[in-house]
C-alpha positions in Angstrom: 18.3 14.2 6.2 17.2 17.6 5.3 15.7 16.6 2.1 13.7 13.9 3.9 12.1 16.3 6.1 11.5 18.7 3.0 9.3 16.0 1.7 5.6 16.6 1.7 3.1 13.8 1.0 0.8 15.8 -1.2 -1.3 13.5 -3.7 0.2 15.1 -6.3 3.6 14.4 -5.5 3.1 10.7 -4.8 3.5 7.9 -7.4 2.7 4.5 -6.6 4.4 1.9 -8.7 3.0 -1.8 -9.1 6.1 -4.3 -9.4 3.9 -7.5 -10.6 7.2 -9.5 -10.8 8.2 -8.8 -7.0 4.7 -8.6 -5.6 5.1 -5.1 -4.3 3.7 -1.6 -4.5 6.5 1.1 -4.1 6.5 4.7 -3.7 10.0 6.3 -4.2 10.8 8.9 -1.7 13.4 11.8 -2.3 14.2 10.6 -5.7 15.0 6.9 -6.0 17.2 6.5 -3.1 14.5 5.8 -0.2 11.3 3.6 -0.7 7.9 3.0 0.9 6.8 -0.5 0.3 3.8 -2.7 0.6 4.5 -6.4 0.0 1.8 -9.1 -1.0 1.8 -12.9 -2.1 -0.5 -14.9 -3.8 -1.9 -17.4 -1.6 -4.3 -19.0 -4.3 -5.1 -18.4 -7.9 -7.4 -15.5 -7.0 -6.5 -14.7 -3.6 -3.6 -12.6 -2.0 -2.2 -11.9 1.3 -1.4 -8.1 1.9 1.5 -8.8 4.2 3.4 -5.8 5.3 3.7 -2.1 4.8 7.1 -0.4 5.6 7.7 3.4 5.4 11.2 4.4 6.3 11.2 6.4 10.1 12.2 9.8 8.5 8.9 9.7 6.4 6.4 8.3 8.8 3.2 10.1 9.8 3.0 11.9 6.4 0.2 9.8 4.9 2.5 7.8 2.3 1.2 4.5 3.9 -2.4 5.5 3.1 -1.4 5.7 -0.8 0.1 2.0 -0.7 -2.9 0.7 1.0 -5.2 2.2 -1.6 -3.3 1.1 -4.4 -3.3 -2.4 -3.0 -7.0 -2.3 -2.3 -7.8 -0.9 -5.7 -5.5 -3.6 -7.3 -7.5 -6.3 -5.4 -10.9 -4.9 -6.6 -9.9 -4.1 -10.3 -8.2 -7.9 -10.5 -11.4 -9.4 -8.9 -9.2 -10.8 -6.2 -10.1 -11.9 -2.6 -7.7 -10.6 0.1 -6.5 -11.6 3.3 -5.0 -8.5 5.1 -2.3 -9.8 7.4 -0.7 -6.2 7.6 -2.2 -4.3 10.4 -1.8 -0.9 8.5 -4.2 -2.3 5.7 -6.7 -3.6 8.4 -6.5 0.0 9.7 -7.0 1.7 6.3 -10.0 -0.3 5.5 -11.7 0.4 8.6 -11.0 4.0 8.4 -11.8 4.1 4.6 -15.0 1.9 4.7 -15.7 1.2 1.0 -18.3 -1.5 0.3 -16.1 -2.6 -3.0 -13.3 -3.2 -0.6 -15.3 -5.3 1.9 -16.8 -7.7 -0.9 -13.0 -8.7 -1.9 -11.9 -9.3 1.9 -11.6 -12.4 3.8 -13.2 -11.9 7.2 
C-alpha cells in the first residue's frame, strides 16, 4: 500500500484511456494493477447513459474521478451525443464545472 499512498493525482501523470469496446473510461493507477473506471452504455443510437464511476478506496479524494468525468463529458460533446447522468459523481462534476457545451448534451 505504500505505493498507493505515494500516488499523486497531478494532471500530467493521469492518462484516461477510452475502451470503446467495453464502453468504459479507465485510469491505470500504480502501473496497471489498480484501475479507476467510468462505465457507460448506449441506450439509443446517439444516447449514452453515464452509469457508474469507481475509484479504489486507497486512491479516493485525489481528484481521479474528475478526470474520468471530464473525459466522458468531452466524449459526449465530441461525438454529438445526448447523455443521461445516472452516476451521482458525474452529476456533481457537471454542477461544479458548468459548461454550456455540457448542458446542451444532457437529458434533464
